[in-house]
C-alpha atoms as a printed R data frame, in Angstrom:
    type eleno elety resid chain resno       x       y       z
1   ATOM     1    CA   MET     A     1 132.063  82.535  91.169
2   ATOM     2    CA   THR     A     2 132.315  82.627  94.948
3   ATOM     3    CA   SER     A     3 134.682  84.957  96.671
4   ATOM     4    CA   ILE     A     4 137.424  83.496  98.814
5   ATOM     5    CA   SER     A     5 138.381  85.071 102.101
6   ATOM     6    CA   SER     A     6 141.979  85.893 103.009
7   ATOM     7    CA   SER     A     7 142.381  82.466 104.644
8   ATOM     8    CA   GLY     A     8 141.504  80.750 101.347
9   ATOM     9    CA   VAL     A     9 138.311  79.250 102.762
10  ATOM    10    CA   THR     A    10 134.836  80.381 101.805
11  ATOM    11    CA   SER     A    11 132.601  80.712 104.857
12  ATOM    12    CA   ARG     A    12 129.006  79.551 104.936
13  ATOM    13    CA   GLU     A    13 127.893  83.166 105.314
14  ATOM    14    CA   GLU     A    14 129.840  84.250 102.230
15  ATOM    15    CA   VAL     A    15 128.325  81.434 100.181
16  ATOM    16    CA   LEU     A    16 124.838  82.360 101.379
17  ATOM    17    CA   LEU     A    17 125.315  86.040 100.548
18  ATOM    18    CA   HIS     A    18 126.757  85.187  97.139
19  ATOM    19    CA   SER     A    19 123.785  82.942  96.356
20  ATOM    20    CA   TYR     A    20 121.312  85.527  97.647
21  ATOM    21    CA   PHE     A    21 122.664  88.397  95.583
22  ATOM    22    CA   THR     A    22 123.071  86.177  92.505
23  ATOM    23    CA   PHE     A    23 119.380  85.312  92.713
24  ATOM    24    CA   LEU     A    24 118.474  88.995  93.143
25  ATOM    25    CA   ALA     A    25 120.648  89.945  90.163
26  ATOM    26    CA   ASN     A    26 118.834  87.324  88.077
27  ATOM    27    CA   PHE     A    27 115.394  88.635  89.134
28  ATOM    28    CA   SER     A    28 114.655  85.558  91.277
29  ATOM    29    CA   GLN     A    29 113.493  87.326  94.421
30  ATOM    30    CA   ASP     A    30 111.497  84.335  95.657
31  ATOM    31    CA   ARG     A    31 114.524  82.043  95.419
32  ATOM    32    CA   ALA     A    32 116.670  84.645  97.208
33  ATOM    33    CA   ARG     A    33 114.099  84.852 100.016
34  ATOM    34    CA   GLU     A    34 113.974  81.038 100.274
35  ATOM    35    CA   VAL     A    35 117.760  80.810 100.631
36  ATOM    36    CA   VAL     A    36 117.698  83.268 103.529
37  ATOM    37    CA   GLU     A    37 114.675  81.702 105.217
38  ATOM    38    CA   ARG     A    38 116.367  78.276 105.094
39  ATOM    39    CA   GLU     A    39 119.445  79.781 106.739
40  ATOM    40    CA   LYS     A    40 117.275  81.340 109.442
41  ATOM    41    CA   GLU     A    41 115.802  77.913 110.190
42  ATOM    42    CA   VAL     A    42 119.217  76.226 110.243
43  ATOM    43    CA   CYS     A    43 121.012  78.735 112.447
44  ATOM    44    CA   ARG     A    44 117.967  79.509 114.606
45  ATOM    45    CA   CYS     A    45 119.354  82.966 115.305
46  ATOM    46    CA   GLY     A    46 117.134  85.256 117.245
47  ATOM    47    CA   PRO     A    47 116.453  88.851 116.286
48  ATOM    48    CA   ILE     A    48 119.031  89.969 118.862
49  ATOM    49    CA   ASN     A    49 121.854  88.219 117.006
50  ATOM    50    CA   PRO     A    50 123.396  90.507 114.327
51  ATOM    51    CA   TRP     A    51 123.390  87.685 111.751
52  ATOM    52    CA   GLY     A    52 119.702  87.097 112.478
53  ATOM    53    CA   GLN     A    53 119.015  90.824 112.069
54  ATOM    54    CA   LEU     A    54 120.827  90.857 108.739
55  ATOM    55    CA   LEU     A    55 118.911  87.801 107.532
56  ATOM    56    CA   GLY     A    56 115.649  89.554 108.424
57  ATOM    57    CA   ALA     A    57 116.708  92.615 106.441
58  ATOM    58    CA   LEU     A    58 117.610  90.413 103.466
59  ATOM    59    CA   VAL     A    59 114.146  88.828 103.477
60  ATOM    60    CA   GLN     A    60 112.619  92.314 103.472
61  ATOM    61    CA   LEU     A    61 114.956  93.403 100.665
62  ATOM    62    CA   ALA     A    62 113.879  90.489  98.459
63  ATOM    63    CA   GLY     A    63 110.238  91.475  98.985
64  ATOM    64    CA   ALA     A    64 110.940  95.126  98.234
65  ATOM    65    CA   GLU     A    65 112.853  94.238  95.079
66  ATOM    66    CA   LYS     A    66 110.001  92.033  93.909
67  ATOM    67    CA   GLN     A    67 107.523  94.856  94.468
68  ATOM    68    CA   TYR     A    68 109.811  97.332  92.711
69  ATOM    69    CA   LEU     A    69 110.242  95.127  89.641
70  ATOM    70    CA   ALA     A    70 106.491  94.525  89.439
71  ATOM    71    CA   LEU     A    71 106.044  98.324  89.339
72  ATOM    72    CA   SER     A    72 103.067  97.885  91.649
73  ATOM    73    CA   PHE     A    73 103.907 101.179  93.348
74  ATOM    74    CA   LEU     A    74 102.896 102.953  90.116
75  ATOM    75    CA   GLN     A    75  99.417 101.446  89.999
76  ATOM    76    CA   PRO     A    76  96.630 103.739  91.223
77  ATOM    77    CA   ARG     A    77  94.639 102.677  94.254
78  ATOM    78    CA   SER     A    78  91.300 101.277  93.104
79  ATOM    79    CA   SER     A    79  89.472 101.470  96.408
80  ATOM    80    CA   VAL     A    80  89.829 103.367  99.639
81  ATOM    81    CA   PHE     A    81  88.613 100.330 101.587
82  ATOM    82    CA   LEU     A    82  91.665  98.217 100.815
83  ATOM    83    CA   ARG     A    83  94.330  97.802 103.457
84  ATOM    84    CA   LYS     A    84  96.961 100.474 103.016
85  ATOM    85    CA   GLU     A    85 100.249  98.859 102.114
86  ATOM    86    CA   GLN     A    86 103.573 100.208 103.223
87  ATOM    87    CA   SER     A    87 105.112 102.407 100.534
88  ATOM    88    CA   LEU     A    88 108.140 101.085  98.717
89  ATOM    89    CA   LYS     A    89 110.224 104.045  99.864
90  ATOM    90    CA   THR     A    90 109.325 103.289 103.485
91  ATOM    91    CA   MET     A    91 110.267  99.639 102.985
92  ATOM    92    CA   TYR     A    92 113.709 100.608 101.685
93  ATOM    93    CA   GLN     A    93 114.169 103.101 104.531
94  ATOM    94    CA   ASN     A    94 113.332 100.394 107.085
95  ATOM    95    CA   ILE     A    95 115.801  97.989 105.479
96  ATOM    96    CA   HIS     A    96 118.456 100.706 105.532
97  ATOM    97    CA   HIS     A    97 117.768 101.373 109.202
98  ATOM    98    CA   ASP     A    98 117.968  97.648 110.046
99  ATOM    99    CA   CYS     A    99 121.302  97.320 108.251
100 ATOM   100    CA   LYS     A   100 122.659 100.363 110.079
101 ATOM   101    CA   GLN     A   101 121.640  98.743 113.379
102 ATOM   102    CA   VAL     A   102 123.551  95.586 112.456
103 ATOM   103    CA   MET     A   103 126.623  97.658 111.596
104 ATOM   104    CA   GLU     A   104 126.309  99.579 114.841
105 ATOM   105    CA   THR     A   105 126.005  96.383 116.844
106 ATOM   106    CA   GLU     A   106 129.003  94.811 115.137
107 ATOM   107    CA   SER     A   107 131.367  97.764 115.094
108 ATOM   108    CA   GLY     A   108 130.185  99.809 118.042
109 ATOM   109    CA   LYS     A   109 130.089 102.860 115.777
110 ATOM   110    CA   TRP     A   110 127.261 104.573 113.978
111 ATOM   111    CA   VAL     A   111 127.703 104.251 110.232
112 ATOM   112    CA   GLY     A   112 126.231 107.265 108.445
C-alpha cells in the first residue's frame, strides 16, 4: 500500500521509495537496486543533486543488505592474495555518512 502525501497525491519519489523498501523487505536486493538505477537513468541527476546522492546511497544499501543476508562477512579469508573487500561495517558507515550529507544539504543543519 502506497502512502499518500498531505495533498492526496503520491509523488514519483514516494512511489519509488515504497517500491525500493518493499523489495528490500522481501529480500529482493537486486530488484531494489534495479528500481533505483532506472530512476537514476530517468532523472539523470548528478551526484551534486540531493536526490541523486540519496539514490546513490540506496544502491549501496541494497548491496550491503545483500552481503549481510549472504553472511559472507562471516566467511574466513581463504587467501591473502585476494583483493581486500570493504568490510560490511564500513559500507554501512559510508551509507550513513552519505545520508547525513543529503540531510545537511536539504535542511542546512547537521543531523546527528
